[in-house]
All heavy atoms as TSV, in Angstrom:
chain	resi	resn	atom	element	x	y	z
A	1	MET	N	N	137.029	128.137	103.019
A	1	MET	CA	C	136.678	127.115	102.051
A	1	MET	C	C	135.311	126.503	102.330
A	1	MET	O	O	134.632	126.096	101.416
A	1	MET	CB	C	137.755	126.029	102.031
A	1	MET	CG	C	139.100	126.521	101.518
A	1	MET	SD	S	138.977	127.420	99.998
A	1	MET	CE	C	139.319	126.164	98.830
A	2	GLN	N	N	134.939	126.417	103.627
A	2	GLN	CA	C	133.634	125.846	103.973
A	2	GLN	C	C	132.501	126.714	103.429
A	2	GLN	O	O	131.494	126.198	102.982
A	2	GLN	CB	C	133.506	125.710	105.498
A	2	GLN	CG	C	132.198	125.096	105.945
A	2	GLN	CD	C	132.007	123.680	105.447
A	2	GLN	OE1	O	132.947	122.921	105.307
A	2	GLN	NE2	N	130.777	123.321	105.162
A	3	ALA	N	N	132.691	128.036	103.458
A	3	ALA	CA	C	131.656	128.939	102.945
A	3	ALA	C	C	131.451	128.719	101.447
A	3	ALA	O	O	130.310	128.733	100.962
A	3	ALA	CB	C	132.025	130.384	103.236
A	4	ILE	N	N	132.528	128.516	100.728
A	4	ILE	CA	C	132.411	128.269	99.286
A	4	ILE	C	C	131.697	126.946	99.030
A	4	ILE	O	O	130.855	126.852	98.134
A	4	ILE	CB	C	133.804	128.289	98.626
A	4	ILE	CG1	C	134.390	129.697	98.707
A	4	ILE	CG2	C	133.725	127.819	97.177
A	4	ILE	CD1	C	135.813	129.804	98.233
A	5	ALA	N	N	131.997	125.935	99.818
A	5	ALA	CA	C	131.326	124.639	99.659
A	5	ALA	C	C	129.838	124.760	99.973
A	5	ALA	O	O	129.005	124.161	99.281
A	5	ALA	CB	C	131.977	123.592	100.555
A	6	ASP	N	N	129.493	125.556	100.990
A	6	ASP	CA	C	128.076	125.756	101.327
A	6	ASP	C	C	127.343	126.483	100.212
A	6	ASP	O	O	126.232	126.100	99.820
A	6	ASP	CB	C	127.938	126.541	102.633
A	6	ASP	CG	C	128.338	125.723	103.837
A	6	ASP	OD1	O	128.397	124.488	103.749
A	6	ASP	OD2	O	128.584	126.344	104.883
A	7	VAL	N	N	127.952	127.534	99.697
A	7	VAL	CA	C	127.333	128.276	98.590
A	7	VAL	C	C	127.166	127.370	97.375
A	7	VAL	O	O	126.128	127.390	96.706
A	7	VAL	CB	C	128.172	129.529	98.243
A	7	VAL	CG1	C	127.710	130.163	96.940
A	7	VAL	CG2	C	128.105	130.536	99.374
A	8	ASP	N	N	128.167	126.565	97.094
A	8	ASP	CA	C	128.092	125.639	95.966
A	8	ASP	C	C	126.951	124.635	96.136
A	8	ASP	O	O	126.204	124.367	95.199
A	8	ASP	CB	C	129.418	124.903	95.812
A	8	ASP	CG	C	129.416	123.981	94.611
A	8	ASP	OD1	O	129.148	124.459	93.490
A	8	ASP	OD2	O	129.679	122.776	94.806
A	9	ALA	N	N	126.797	124.110	97.345
A	9	ALA	CA	C	125.725	123.139	97.592
A	9	ALA	C	C	124.353	123.780	97.415
A	9	ALA	O	O	123.456	123.199	96.785
A	9	ALA	CB	C	125.860	122.560	98.994
A	10	PHE	N	N	124.174	124.981	97.956
A	10	PHE	CA	C	122.890	125.662	97.807
A	10	PHE	C	C	122.643	126.059	96.356
A	10	PHE	O	O	121.511	126.002	95.873
A	10	PHE	CB	C	122.823	126.893	98.709
A	10	PHE	CG	C	122.559	126.559	100.142
A	10	PHE	CD1	C	123.521	126.783	101.103
A	10	PHE	CD2	C	121.343	126.019	100.529
A	10	PHE	CE1	C	123.287	126.470	102.417
A	10	PHE	CE2	C	121.096	125.703	101.845
A	10	PHE	CZ	C	122.067	125.935	102.796
A	11	PHE	N	N	123.683	126.459	95.654
A	11	PHE	CA	C	123.527	126.836	94.252
A	11	PHE	C	C	123.079	125.644	93.414
A	11	PHE	O	O	122.160	125.745	92.610
A	11	PHE	CB	C	124.837	127.403	93.707
A	11	PHE	CG	C	124.768	127.754	92.260
A	11	PHE	CD1	C	124.125	128.909	91.850
A	11	PHE	CD2	C	125.322	126.932	91.294
A	11	PHE	CE1	C	124.050	129.239	90.511
A	11	PHE	CE2	C	125.248	127.250	89.958
A	11	PHE	CZ	C	124.610	128.420	89.564
A	12	HIS	N	N	123.725	124.498	93.616
A	12	HIS	CA	C	123.363	123.319	92.834
A	12	HIS	C	C	121.958	122.837	93.148
A	12	HIS	O	O	121.211	122.437	92.252
A	12	HIS	CB	C	124.373	122.192	93.060
A	12	HIS	CG	C	125.627	122.373	92.291
A	12	HIS	ND1	N	125.706	122.247	90.925
A	12	HIS	CD2	C	126.871	122.720	92.691
A	12	HIS	CE1	C	126.924	122.478	90.519
A	12	HIS	NE2	N	127.667	122.780	91.579
A	13	SER	N	N	121.566	122.844	94.408
A	13	SER	CA	C	120.204	122.418	94.729
A	13	SER	C	C	119.179	123.432	94.226
A	13	SER	O	O	118.079	123.062	93.842
A	13	SER	CB	C	120.047	122.196	96.237
A	13	SER	OG	O	120.293	123.392	96.938
A	14	GLY	N	N	119.537	124.706	94.215
A	14	GLY	CA	C	118.627	125.726	93.720
A	14	GLY	C	C	118.436	125.678	92.217
A	14	GLY	O	O	117.367	126.026	91.704
A	15	THR	N	N	119.450	125.245	91.484
A	15	THR	CA	C	119.321	125.196	90.031
A	15	THR	C	C	118.416	124.055	89.574
A	15	THR	O	O	117.947	124.060	88.442
A	15	THR	CB	C	120.698	125.026	89.365
A	15	THR	OG1	O	121.322	123.841	89.854
A	15	THR	CG2	C	121.568	126.222	89.604
A	16	LEU	N	N	118.162	123.106	90.455
A	16	LEU	CA	C	117.284	121.995	90.092
A	16	LEU	C	C	115.808	122.333	90.253
A	16	LEU	O	O	114.952	121.555	89.873
A	16	LEU	CB	C	117.622	120.770	90.943
A	16	LEU	CG	C	119.045	120.235	90.792
A	16	LEU	CD1	C	119.283	119.123	91.788
A	16	LEU	CD2	C	119.279	119.753	89.374
A	17	VAL	N	N	115.509	123.483	90.809
A	17	VAL	CA	C	114.132	123.856	91.129
A	17	VAL	C	C	113.675	124.944	90.172
A	17	VAL	O	O	114.332	125.960	90.011
A	17	VAL	CB	C	114.045	124.362	92.582
A	17	VAL	CG1	C	112.643	124.807	92.903
A	17	VAL	CG2	C	114.501	123.293	93.540
A	18	PHE	N	N	112.529	124.727	89.560
A	18	PHE	CA	C	111.954	125.737	88.684
A	18	PHE	C	C	111.141	126.694	89.539
A	18	PHE	O	O	110.155	126.302	90.152
A	18	PHE	CB	C	111.060	125.084	87.629
A	18	PHE	CG	C	110.472	126.070	86.673
A	18	PHE	CD1	C	111.258	126.638	85.686
A	18	PHE	CD2	C	109.145	126.436	86.761
A	18	PHE	CE1	C	110.720	127.550	84.803
A	18	PHE	CE2	C	108.602	127.340	85.885
A	18	PHE	CZ	C	109.397	127.899	84.901
A	19	GLY	N	N	111.546	127.938	89.619
A	19	GLY	CA	C	110.803	128.930	90.371
A	19	GLY	C	C	111.541	129.453	91.586
A	19	GLY	O	O	111.110	130.411	92.195
A	20	GLY	N	N	112.625	128.851	91.962
A	20	GLY	CA	C	113.408	129.369	93.077
A	20	GLY	C	C	113.107	128.698	94.403
A	20	GLY	O	O	112.269	127.793	94.503
A	21	GLY	N	N	113.778	129.177	95.434
A	21	GLY	CA	C	113.678	128.568	96.750
A	21	GLY	C	C	112.326	128.710	97.411
A	21	GLY	O	O	111.892	127.836	98.159
A	22	HIS	N	N	111.625	129.819	97.143
A	22	HIS	CA	C	110.320	130.010	97.773
A	22	HIS	C	C	109.299	128.976	97.312
A	22	HIS	O	O	108.314	128.740	97.986
A	22	HIS	CB	C	109.808	131.430	97.501
A	22	HIS	CG	C	109.596	131.719	96.055
A	22	HIS	ND1	N	110.636	132.022	95.205
A	22	HIS	CD2	C	108.477	131.734	95.312
A	22	HIS	CE1	C	110.143	132.209	93.988
A	22	HIS	NE2	N	108.853	132.047	94.020
A	23	VAL	N	N	109.541	128.351	96.191
A	23	VAL	CA	C	108.649	127.299	95.704
A	23	VAL	C	C	108.870	126.009	96.482
A	23	VAL	O	O	107.944	125.233	96.703
A	23	VAL	CB	C	108.898	127.060	94.194
A	23	VAL	CG1	C	108.063	125.918	93.671
A	23	VAL	CG2	C	108.623	128.329	93.414
A	24	VAL	N	N	110.084	125.803	96.954
A	24	VAL	CA	C	110.442	124.559	97.621
A	24	VAL	C	C	110.017	124.537	99.085
A	24	VAL	O	O	109.784	123.472	99.647
A	24	VAL	CB	C	111.962	124.332	97.513
A	24	VAL	CG1	C	112.387	123.054	98.205
A	24	VAL	CG2	C	112.365	124.283	96.064
A	25	LEU	N	N	109.897	125.683	99.729
A	25	LEU	CA	C	109.603	125.728	101.162
A	25	LEU	C	C	108.365	124.932	101.562
A	25	LEU	O	O	108.426	124.165	102.516
A	25	LEU	CB	C	109.509	127.175	101.642
A	25	LEU	CG	C	110.851	127.909	101.661
A	25	LEU	CD1	C	110.647	129.358	102.076
A	25	LEU	CD2	C	111.824	127.231	102.582
A	26	PRO	N	N	107.231	125.065	100.881
A	26	PRO	CA	C	106.075	124.233	101.273
A	26	PRO	C	C	106.337	122.741	101.091
A	26	PRO	O	O	105.833	121.922	101.855
A	26	PRO	CB	C	104.948	124.698	100.356
A	26	PRO	CG	C	105.362	126.034	99.878
A	26	PRO	CD	C	106.858	126.036	99.863
A	27	LEU	N	N	107.126	122.389	100.131
A	27	LEU	CA	C	107.424	120.974	99.921
A	27	LEU	C	C	108.317	120.419	101.014
A	27	LEU	O	O	108.172	119.262	101.415
A	27	LEU	CB	C	108.105	120.786	98.562
A	27	LEU	CG	C	107.273	121.150	97.351
A	27	LEU	CD1	C	108.103	121.038	96.085
A	27	LEU	CD2	C	106.045	120.279	97.259
A	28	LEU	N	N	109.211	121.316	101.582
A	28	LEU	CA	C	110.067	120.876	102.677
A	28	LEU	C	C	109.282	120.591	103.919
A	28	LEU	O	O	109.486	119.611	104.603
A	28	LEU	CB	C	111.153	121.921	102.965
A	28	LEU	CG	C	112.234	122.034	101.928
A	28	LEU	CD1	C	113.158	123.187	102.273
A	28	LEU	CD2	C	113.002	120.757	101.816
A	29	LEU	N	N	108.207	121.772	104.385
A	29	LEU	CA	C	107.463	121.704	105.615
A	29	LEU	C	C	106.606	120.457	105.641
A	29	LEU	O	O	106.421	119.798	106.661
A	29	LEU	CB	C	106.640	122.955	105.827
A	29	LEU	CG	C	107.438	124.242	105.999
A	29	LEU	CD1	C	106.487	125.321	106.029
A	29	LEU	CD2	C	108.489	124.357	106.925
A	30	ALA	N	N	105.878	120.103	104.201
A	30	ALA	CA	C	105.001	118.928	104.021
A	30	ALA	C	C	105.805	117.640	104.178
A	30	ALA	O	O	105.312	116.655	104.735
A	30	ALA	CB	C	104.320	118.990	102.663
A	31	THR	N	N	107.056	117.615	103.646
A	31	THR	CA	C	107.902	116.422	103.739
A	31	THR	C	C	108.253	116.112	105.186
A	31	THR	O	O	108.277	114.960	105.597
A	31	THR	CB	C	109.189	116.631	102.925
A	31	THR	OG1	O	108.826	116.891	101.575
A	31	THR	CG2	C	110.075	115.424	102.974
A	32	ILE	N	N	108.530	117.137	105.958
A	32	ILE	CA	C	108.872	116.909	107.363
A	32	ILE	C	C	107.641	116.471	108.145
A	32	ILE	O	O	107.707	115.570	108.963
A	32	ILE	CB	C	109.505	118.167	107.977
A	32	ILE	CG1	C	110.883	118.370	107.370
A	32	ILE	CG2	C	109.588	118.069	109.487
A	32	ILE	CD1	C	111.553	119.647	107.772
A	33	TYR	N	N	106.492	117.093	107.885
A	33	TYR	CA	C	105.305	116.777	108.672
A	33	TYR	C	C	104.773	115.383	108.379
A	33	TYR	O	O	104.595	114.585	109.281
A	33	TYR	CB	C	104.192	117.798	108.434
A	33	TYR	CG	C	102.922	117.377	109.118
A	33	TYR	CD1	C	102.792	117.516	110.486
A	33	TYR	CD2	C	101.882	116.778	108.420
A	33	TYR	CE1	C	101.662	117.090	111.149
A	33	TYR	CE2	C	100.751	116.353	109.063
A	33	TYR	CZ	C	100.635	116.513	110.426
A	33	TYR	OH	O	99.515	116.078	111.067
A	34	HIS	N	N	104.536	115.098	107.111
A	34	HIS	CA	C	103.798	113.860	106.806
A	34	HIS	C	C	104.560	112.579	107.158
A	34	HIS	O	O	104.085	111.807	107.974
A	34	HIS	CB	C	103.351	113.844	105.347
A	34	HIS	CG	C	102.586	112.617	104.990
A	34	HIS	ND1	N	101.394	112.313	105.569
A	34	HIS	CD2	C	102.875	111.605	104.166
A	34	HIS	CE1	C	100.963	111.154	105.101
A	34	HIS	NE2	N	101.847	110.714	104.239
A	35	PRO	N	N	105.714	112.302	106.581
A	35	PRO	CA	C	106.314	111.000	106.915
A	35	PRO	C	C	106.989	110.954	108.279
A	35	PRO	O	O	107.069	109.901	108.889
A	35	PRO	CB	C	107.339	110.780	105.811
A	35	PRO	CG	C	107.687	112.119	105.338
A	35	PRO	CD	C	106.468	112.973	105.544
A	36	ILE	N	N	107.461	112.089	108.768
A	36	ILE	CA	C	108.207	112.049	110.026
A	36	ILE	C	C	107.297	112.314	111.217
A	36	ILE	O	O	107.134	111.475	112.096
A	36	ILE	CB	C	109.379	113.048	109.999
A	36	ILE	CG1	C	110.355	112.655	108.897
A	36	ILE	CG2	C	110.070	113.109	111.344
A	36	ILE	CD1	C	111.458	113.635	108.667
A	37	TRP	N	N	106.683	113.488	111.245
A	37	TRP	CA	C	105.893	113.884	112.413
A	37	TRP	C	C	104.673	112.983	112.595
A	37	TRP	O	O	104.419	112.484	113.691
A	37	TRP	CB	C	105.466	115.343	112.267
A	37	TRP	CG	C	104.814	115.880	113.491
A	37	TRP	CD1	C	103.491	115.801	113.811
A	37	TRP	CD2	C	105.437	116.541	114.584
A	37	TRP	NE1	N	103.264	116.387	115.014
A	37	TRP	CE2	C	104.449	116.847	115.516
A	37	TRP	CE3	C	106.749	116.900	114.850
A	37	TRP	CZ2	C	104.728	117.512	116.701
A	37	TRP	CZ3	C	107.008	117.562	116.028
A	37	TRP	CH2	C	106.015	117.852	116.929
A	38	ALA	N	N	103.906	112.773	111.544
A	38	ALA	CA	C	102.655	112.021	111.668
A	38	ALA	C	C	102.874	110.552	112.000
A	38	ALA	O	O	102.026	109.925	112.630
A	38	ALA	CB	C	101.846	112.146	110.372
A	39	SER	N	N	103.998	109.991	111.601
A	39	SER	CA	C	104.209	108.565	111.853
A	39	SER	C	C	105.090	108.282	113.059
A	39	SER	O	O	105.152	107.150	113.513
A	39	SER	CB	C	104.817	107.903	110.619
A	39	SER	OG	O	106.113	108.409	110.392
A	40	ALA	N	N	105.775	109.300	113.593
A	40	ALA	CA	C	106.721	109.043	114.667
A	40	ALA	C	C	106.361	109.685	116.002
A	40	ALA	O	O	106.732	109.177	117.051
A	40	ALA	CB	C	108.111	109.514	114.253
A	41	ILE	N	N	105.658	110.807	115.987
A	41	ILE	CA	C	105.354	111.534	117.221
A	41	ILE	C	C	103.933	111.185	117.652
A	41	ILE	O	O	102.960	111.651	117.076
A	41	ILE	CB	C	105.490	113.062	117.020
A	41	ILE	CG1	C	106.833	113.424	116.416
A	41	ILE	CG2	C	105.240	113.798	118.335
A	41	ILE	CD1	C	108.026	113.130	117.280
A	42	HIS	N	N	103.829	110.325	118.688
A	42	HIS	CA	C	102.521	109.899	119.188
A	42	HIS	C	C	102.289	110.307	120.634
A	42	HIS	O	O	101.161	110.437	121.061
A	42	HIS	CB	C	102.371	108.377	119.080
A	42	HIS	CG	C	102.447	107.877	117.668
A	42	HIS	ND1	N	101.478	108.135	116.727
A	42	HIS	CD2	C	103.399	107.157	117.035
A	42	HIS	CE1	C	101.827	107.577	115.580
A	42	HIS	NE2	N	102.986	106.977	115.740
A	43	GLN	N	N	103.361	110.469	121.395
A	43	GLN	CA	C	103.265	110.785	122.813
A	43	GLN	C	C	104.228	111.924	123.132
A	43	GLN	O	O	105.147	112.200	122.351
A	43	GLN	CB	C	103.644	109.560	123.651
A	43	GLN	CG	C	102.781	108.360	123.400
A	43	GLN	CD	C	103.328	107.144	124.139
A	43	GLN	OE1	O	104.269	107.239	124.906
A	43	GLN	NE2	N	102.739	105.996	123.883
A	44	PRO	N	N	104.055	112.562	124.282
A	44	PRO	CA	C	104.995	113.636	124.652
A	44	PRO	C	C	106.448	113.157	124.741
A	44	PRO	O	O	107.367	113.910	124.429
A	44	PRO	CB	C	104.491	114.102	126.015
A	44	PRO	CG	C	103.039	113.759	126.016
A	44	PRO	CD	C	102.928	112.490	125.209
A	45	GLY	N	N	106.651	111.908	125.128
A	45	GLY	CA	C	108.010	111.380	125.183
A	45	GLY	C	C	108.661	111.308	123.814
A	45	GLY	O	O	109.873	111.517	123.684
A	46	ASP	N	N	107.873	111.003	122.796
A	46	ASP	CA	C	108.391	110.984	121.429
A	46	ASP	C	C	108.850	112.375	121.002
A	46	ASP	O	O	109.880	112.532	120.355
A	46	ASP	CB	C	107.319	110.489	120.453
A	46	ASP	CG	C	106.876	109.077	120.746
A	46	ASP	OD1	O	107.652	108.320	121.358
A	46	ASP	OD2	O	105.745	108.730	120.361
A	47	PHE	N	N	108.073	113.385	121.387
A	47	PHE	CA	C	108.427	114.765	121.066
A	47	PHE	C	C	109.725	115.155	121.778
A	47	PHE	O	O	110.599	115.788	121.195
A	47	PHE	CB	C	107.289	115.704	121.457
A	47	PHE	CG	C	107.552	117.137	121.115
A	47	PHE	CD1	C	107.570	117.563	119.802
A	47	PHE	CD2	C	107.790	118.058	122.115
A	47	PHE	CE1	C	107.818	118.886	119.487
A	47	PHE	CE2	C	108.034	119.382	121.815
A	47	PHE	CZ	C	108.054	119.798	120.496
A	48	GLY	N	N	109.855	114.761	123.036
A	48	GLY	CA	C	111.074	115.046	123.783
A	48	GLY	C	C	112.297	114.389	123.165
A	48	GLY	O	O	113.370	114.998	123.080
A	49	LEU	N	N	112.140	113.149	122.733
A	49	LEU	CA	C	113.245	112.443	122.088
A	49	LEU	C	C	113.647	113.139	120.785
A	49	LEU	O	O	114.828	113.267	120.475
A	49	LEU	CB	C	112.867	110.991	121.817
A	49	LEU	CG	C	113.932	110.123	121.155
A	49	LEU	CD1	C	115.155	110.006	122.058
A	49	LEU	CD2	C	113.373	108.759	120.839
A	50	ALA	N	N	112.645	113.606	120.036
A	50	ALA	CA	C	112.936	114.321	118.794
A	50	ALA	C	C	113.683	115.622	119.078
A	50	ALA	O	O	114.612	115.989	118.344
A	50	ALA	CB	C	111.646	114.601	118.032
A	51	LEU	N	N	113.319	116.323	120.155
A	51	LEU	CA	C	114.024	117.555	120.510
A	51	LEU	C	C	115.465	117.286	120.932
A	51	LEU	O	O	116.378	118.028	120.574
A	51	LEU	CB	C	113.282	118.279	121.633
A	51	LEU	CG	C	112.020	119.021	121.231
A	51	LEU	CD1	C	111.376	119.668	122.456
A	51	LEU	CD2	C	112.313	120.067	120.182
A	52	VAL	N	N	115.667	116.213	121.696
A	52	VAL	CA	C	117.029	115.851	122.103
A	52	VAL	C	C	117.863	115.476	120.880
A	52	VAL	O	O	119.031	115.860	120.760
A	52	VAL	CB	C	116.999	114.706	123.136
A	52	VAL	CG1	C	118.384	114.144	123.382
A	52	VAL	CG2	C	116.383	115.183	124.437
A	53	ALA	N	N	117.271	114.744	119.947
A	53	ALA	CA	C	117.993	114.370	118.729
A	53	ALA	C	C	118.346	115.610	117.907
A	53	ALA	O	O	119.461	115.710	117.372
A	53	ALA	CB	C	117.148	113.406	117.895
A	54	LEU	N	N	117.425	116.555	117.809
A	54	LEU	CA	C	117.700	117.790	117.087
A	54	LEU	C	C	118.822	118.575	117.758
A	54	LEU	O	O	119.717	119.095	117.087
A	54	LEU	CB	C	116.428	118.638	116.993
A	54	LEU	CG	C	116.547	119.940	116.221
A	54	LEU	CD1	C	116.848	119.655	114.756
A	54	LEU	CD2	C	115.276	120.743	116.357
A	55	ALA	N	N	118.782	118.653	119.081
A	55	ALA	CA	C	119.847	119.345	119.816
A	55	ALA	C	C	121.188	118.645	119.619
A	55	ALA	O	O	122.227	119.299	119.481
A	55	ALA	CB	C	119.501	119.414	121.299
A	56	ALA	N	N	121.163	117.323	119.586
A	56	ALA	CA	C	122.407	116.574	119.376
A	56	ALA	C	C	123.001	116.876	118.002
A	56	ALA	O	O	124.221	116.966	117.852
A	56	ALA	CB	C	122.149	115.079	119.525
A	57	LEU	N	N	122.155	117.056	117.014
A	57	LEU	CA	C	122.635	117.358	115.669
A	57	LEU	C	C	123.095	118.804	115.531
A	57	LEU	O	O	124.148	119.076	114.945
A	57	LEU	CB	C	121.544	117.070	114.641
A	57	LEU	CG	C	121.197	115.612	114.409
A	57	LEU	CD1	C	119.949	115.499	113.554
A	57	LEU	CD2	C	122.353	114.887	113.766
A	58	ILE	N	N	122.316	119.732	116.069
A	58	ILE	CA	C	122.597	121.142	115.832
A	58	ILE	C	C	123.615	121.712	116.821
A	58	ILE	O	O	124.589	122.346	116.413
A	58	ILE	CB	C	121.290	121.956	115.882
A	58	ILE	CG1	C	120.403	121.568	114.701
A	58	ILE	CG2	C	121.576	123.451	115.843
A	58	ILE	CD1	C	119.052	122.238	114.690
A	59	PHE	N	N	123.382	121.513	118.101
A	59	PHE	CA	C	124.222	122.169	119.095
A	59	PHE	C	C	125.465	121.366	119.453
A	59	PHE	O	O	126.546	121.917	119.616
A	59	PHE	CB	C	123.414	122.472	120.356
A	59	PHE	CG	C	122.256	123.392	120.089
A	59	PHE	CD1	C	120.960	122.957	120.252
A	59	PHE	CD2	C	122.473	124.689	119.656
A	59	PHE	CE1	C	119.894	123.798	120.003
A	59	PHE	CE2	C	121.410	125.541	119.395
A	59	PHE	CZ	C	120.115	125.090	119.565
A	60	TRP	N	N	125.313	120.060	119.620
A	60	TRP	CA	C	126.446	119.231	120.001
A	60	TRP	C	C	127.220	118.711	118.795
A	60	TRP	O	O	128.293	118.137	118.938
A	60	TRP	CB	C	125.987	118.071	120.884
A	60	TRP	CG	C	125.332	118.543	122.139
A	60	TRP	CD1	C	125.737	119.575	122.927
A	60	TRP	CD2	C	124.163	118.014	122.741
A	60	TRP	NE1	N	124.870	119.717	123.978
A	60	TRP	CE2	C	123.902	118.767	123.900
A	60	TRP	CE3	C	123.303	116.962	122.421
A	60	TRP	CZ2	C	122.814	118.511	124.725
A	60	TRP	CZ3	C	122.222	116.706	123.247
A	60	TRP	CH2	C	121.994	117.476	124.385
A	61	ARG	N	N	126.625	118.865	117.604
A	61	ARG	CA	C	127.255	118.471	116.338
A	61	ARG	C	C	127.721	117.012	116.325
A	61	ARG	O	O	128.826	116.695	115.875
A	61	ARG	CB	C	128.398	119.396	115.984
A	61	ARG	CG	C	127.965	120.823	115.796
A	61	ARG	CD	C	129.084	121.673	115.270
A	61	ARG	NE	N	128.663	123.047	115.106
A	61	ARG	CZ	C	128.161	123.549	113.988
A	61	ARG	NH1	N	128.022	122.781	112.937
A	61	ARG	NH2	N	127.807	124.810	113.925
A	62	LEU	N	N	126.869	116.144	116.848
A	62	LEU	CA	C	127.166	114.715	116.794
A	62	LEU	C	C	126.916	114.203	115.382
A	62	LEU	O	O	126.083	114.742	114.655
A	62	LEU	CB	C	126.293	113.958	117.790
A	62	LEU	CG	C	126.544	114.257	119.265
A	62	LEU	CD1	C	125.558	113.494	120.128
A	62	LEU	CD2	C	127.959	113.903	119.649
A	63	PRO	N	N	127.581	113.145	114.980
A	63	PRO	CA	C	127.344	112.586	113.640
A	63	PRO	C	C	125.915	112.038	113.541
A	63	PRO	O	O	125.408	111.440	114.490
A	63	PRO	CB	C	128.359	111.458	113.520
A	63	PRO	CG	C	129.224	111.511	114.718
A	63	PRO	CD	C	128.643	112.453	115.696
A	64	PRO	N	N	125.273	112.235	112.398
A	64	PRO	CA	C	123.895	111.764	112.246
A	64	PRO	C	C	123.723	110.268	112.502
A	64	PRO	O	O	122.730	109.846	113.083
A	64	PRO	CB	C	123.553	112.116	110.786
A	64	PRO	CG	C	124.453	113.248	110.462
A	64	PRO	CD	C	125.705	113.008	111.238
A	65	TRP	N	N	124.693	109.451	112.086
A	65	TRP	CA	C	124.562	108.002	112.290
A	65	TRP	C	C	124.526	107.675	113.778
A	65	TRP	O	O	123.822	106.764	114.193
A	65	TRP	CB	C	125.682	107.245	111.578
A	65	TRP	CG	C	127.057	107.563	112.063
A	65	TRP	CD1	C	127.908	108.503	111.571
A	65	TRP	CD2	C	127.738	106.952	113.163
A	65	TRP	NE1	N	129.076	108.516	112.287
A	65	TRP	CE2	C	129.004	107.563	113.290
A	65	TRP	CE3	C	127.411	105.949	114.058
A	65	TRP	CZ2	C	129.927	107.213	114.243
A	65	TRP	CZ3	C	128.340	105.577	115.024
A	65	TRP	CH2	C	129.573	106.214	115.112
A	66	LEU	N	N	125.273	108.431	114.579
A	66	LEU	CA	C	125.283	108.190	116.022
A	66	LEU	C	C	123.948	108.590	116.669
A	66	LEU	O	O	123.433	107.891	117.542
A	66	LEU	CB	C	126.445	108.953	116.667
A	66	LEU	CG	C	126.616	108.785	118.166
A	66	LEU	CD1	C	126.917	107.323	118.497
A	66	LEU	CD2	C	127.724	109.678	118.664
A	67	VAL	N	N	123.380	109.690	116.193
A	67	VAL	CA	C	122.085	110.142	116.707
A	67	VAL	C	C	120.996	109.130	116.356
A	67	VAL	O	O	120.149	108.790	117.193
A	67	VAL	CB	C	121.750	111.545	116.165
A	67	VAL	CG1	C	120.353	111.969	116.593
A	67	VAL	CG2	C	122.776	112.558	116.652
A	68	VAL	N	N	121.016	108.621	115.140
A	68	VAL	CA	C	120.008	107.638	114.727
A	68	VAL	C	C	120.128	106.361	115.549
A	68	VAL	O	O	119.122	105.822	116.027
A	68	VAL	CB	C	120.145	107.324	113.211
A	68	VAL	CG1	C	119.288	106.146	112.820
A	68	VAL	CG2	C	119.769	108.547	112.393
A	69	ILE	N	N	121.324	105.875	115.732
A	69	ILE	CA	C	121.520	104.650	116.527
A	69	ILE	C	C	121.111	104.889	117.978
A	69	ILE	O	O	120.456	104.043	118.584
A	69	ILE	CB	C	122.981	104.171	116.425
A	69	ILE	CG1	C	123.247	103.653	115.017
A	69	ILE	CG2	C	123.274	103.098	117.456
A	69	ILE	CD1	C	124.690	103.312	114.747
A	70	SER	N	N	121.465	106.041	118.519
A	70	SER	CA	C	121.123	106.351	119.907
A	70	SER	C	C	119.613	106.465	120.117
A	70	SER	O	O	119.094	106.032	121.152
A	70	SER	CB	C	121.790	107.654	120.348
A	70	SER	OG	O	123.175	107.548	120.258
A	71	CYS	N	N	118.921	107.052	119.168
A	71	CYS	CA	C	117.474	107.211	119.309
A	71	CYS	C	C	116.727	105.919	119.030
A	71	CYS	O	O	115.598	105.762	119.459
A	71	CYS	CB	C	116.980	108.309	118.367
A	71	CYS	SG	S	117.504	109.944	118.873
A	72	GLY	N	N	117.353	105.034	118.290
A	72	GLY	CA	C	116.702	103.758	117.985
A	72	GLY	C	C	116.660	102.893	119.190
A	72	GLY	O	O	115.746	102.189	119.514
């Protein structure tokens, strides 16, 4: 059932885009770089914290609200 929900989510987000997914990729990389990277990563410690937060989300599967509170 999770696979069907994932396909449904990607299908719905894809139908909102004129031109397909390859059109959205540059908008995703620019969105991540400009407001997040440029305003938050100033020192090597900031980069390390961002990597730990990413690992907490992807590998340890912690809830996003917990990661945000922990990093704050």
